[in-house]
N, C-alpha and C positions, 0 to 999 in steps of 0.2 A: 504493500500500500504506500509506504514512504517513497519507494522508487517511482511509483506512478505520479505521486504528487510532485516529486522533484522534476520529472520529465515535463509536467505541465508548466512549472516555473521556467524551465529552460526554453520551452516553446514561446512563452510570452516575453521573456526577458530579452529577446532579440532586439526589441524596440524600446527597452527600458534603460539600457546601459548609458544612453546619452541624456537621460532625464534626471531631474533633481531627486533627492531622497523621498521615499513615500510618506504620505501623511496618514497617521493611524486612524484619524476620525473622519476620513473622506466618505462620501456617500457610496453605496454599493449597488452594482448591477449583478444579479445572479443569473447564471446560465444553467438551464435545466433541460434534460432530454436524454433519449437513449444514447448509448455508446455508438458512435459512428453517424449520429444525426447531423453533425456539423457544428457542434458547440465551439470547439477550439478554433475552427475556421472563422466563425462569426466573431469570436473574441479578438482575433488578430485583425480582422477587417475594421472593427471599431477602434482598436488601438492605433492603427496605421493611418487612419483618415480623420484626424482631429485638428487639421489645420484651420478649419472654419467651424469653431464650436457651436453646437446647436442646443446643448443642454446646459442651462444656466445654473451652475452650482457655485455657491458663494466662495468656496475655498479653491476653486479652479482645479480640483482633482476628482477623478472618478476611479473607483476600484472595481475590478471585475473578478468575480469568483466563479470558477468552473466546478461542477459537481460530477461525480462518477456515476454515469448512467442513471437508472431510475430505481436503484435499490433503496431499502429503508434508510440507509445511512444518509441519503440525500436530504431528508428532513432534518436529521441531526446536524448536518453540515450547515444548512440554512440557519438553524437555531443558534449554532455557535457564532455565525456571522452577526446575527441580530444582537446577540448578547454582548459582543465586544465592540461593535461599531456604534458610536454615539450618534451618528447621523442616520443610522438605520438603512433600510433598503430603498433605493430609488426605483428599481424595476426588477421584475422577474421575467427573463426572456425564456419562453418555453419553445425550444427548437425541435422541430420534427419534419421528417421528409414529406414532400408533397404527394402523399399517398393516403390510404385510408387511415382514419383515426382509430387507434387500437384500444383494446380494453385496458392494457397496461398503462397507457398514457392517461386514460380517463381515471384510473385508480390513483395515479400519482397526483393529479389535480385535486381529486377528492381528499387525498391525504393532506395536501397543502392547505386546503380550506379548513379541515378539521384542526390541523396543528397550529395554523397561523390566524385562523378566523375567516369568516366569509368575506370580510372586507379586503382581504389580501388579493382577491381577484381583480380589483380595480387597478392593481399595479402589475398584473401579469399581461405580457404581450406575446401572442403566438408569432413565431417566425418560421416561415416555410423555407426549407432548404432543398437542394437537389432538384430545383425546377428547371425545365428545359428552356430554351431561348424564348419561345413564344409566350410561355406563362410568365417569364420574368419581365419581358417587354410590355406585356399587357395584363396588369393585375386585375382589371375589371373582367376581362375574359376568363382569367383563372378562377376568380370567385364565382362567376355565373355558370361556368361549364364544368368545373372540376370538384367543387365542394359537395360532399354528401351532407345529410341531415345532422349527424353528430358533430361535424366540423362547424357547420353553420351555428349550431346551438352553443358550441364552445366559444366561438368568436363573439357571438352575441352576449354571452355571459360575462365577458371581460370588457364590455363597452365598445365592441366593434373596432378595437384597435388591433392591427396586425401588420406584418411586413414580410418581405421576401429577402432572403439572404442570397446575393448574386454569386453565381459561379465565376470565379476569377479567370478561368480558362476561356469562358465565353465572353465575359465582360471585364476587361482589365480595369485597374483602379482609375485610369484617366478616361474611361468610357462614360458617356452620358447616362446610360441605363444604370450602371454601377453606382454612380453618384446619386441618382434619384432614389434608388432602393435604400441606400444608407441615410439619405436625407429624411425619407419617410419614417424610418425606424427611429432616428434621433428625435424627430418631432413627437413621436408617440412616447418616447422615454421622458421628454421634457414636459409632457402634458400634465402629469401629476407628480407630486413629491410626497413620499411617505416619510414623515418625520421619524416615526419609529413603529415597528410592528410589535405589538405586545403579544407574547405567547403565554399561555397558562403554564406556570412553572410546574404544576402537578403533572402535566403531560410530558414534560421533558425528561428524558432518561437521565439518571444521576451522572453518568459519564459525560453527558453533554454539559450539564451545569458546572461540573468540576474540571472541565477540560483545561489543561495547562499549556498545551501546544496546539493552538487552533489556527495557525497561519495557513496551513494547507496549501491550496492552489491559488492563493491570493496573488493578484497582480494589479498594477495601476499605471496610469500614464497621465502626465501633466496635460491639461487641456489649455492650449495657448489661445 
């Protein structure tokens, strides 16, 4: 587990080496989703495209936390983040492939609602990954032609906020479609700000409340 966490730090630190030291109380964006859904890819896209900031945080820092798949430990990892971050969670990005909405994903969302409260949904943003060129270029067509009833219900439950994670092989960072996709995501992230998610301490596992080494897969980048 420690090796996996270290690997994530290495992945993100490619763009951290030239930046100032991290700020411990910066607001947090949490990445949630199945292994292989594209969470790390999305995290890197956000970190590498901050030249024109669109989410107004007072201390000019945003921290990104990646979670390991959709295991039960995901909720504990989110709880640890909430416990130690004075600015709380700014957004929960639920990353999943542009395919059918699975029972496993639905159960994870229900778990987050139970663990963090029903209100946490207003800070969750579905992000569709692995979309083909047509779906990425035309989000309206994607929504109208490809979403099934469970996906429609999920997106509706989070305030109809959603985004597409562009495939960099099809749409490089200087491409108009790439920029537009990330612009929409950042707009959704800045839409609301969660001062602090309060969790019921009786629901937290003891090892979560007493965690002494919770840095995990933390990463951050200065938003200039």
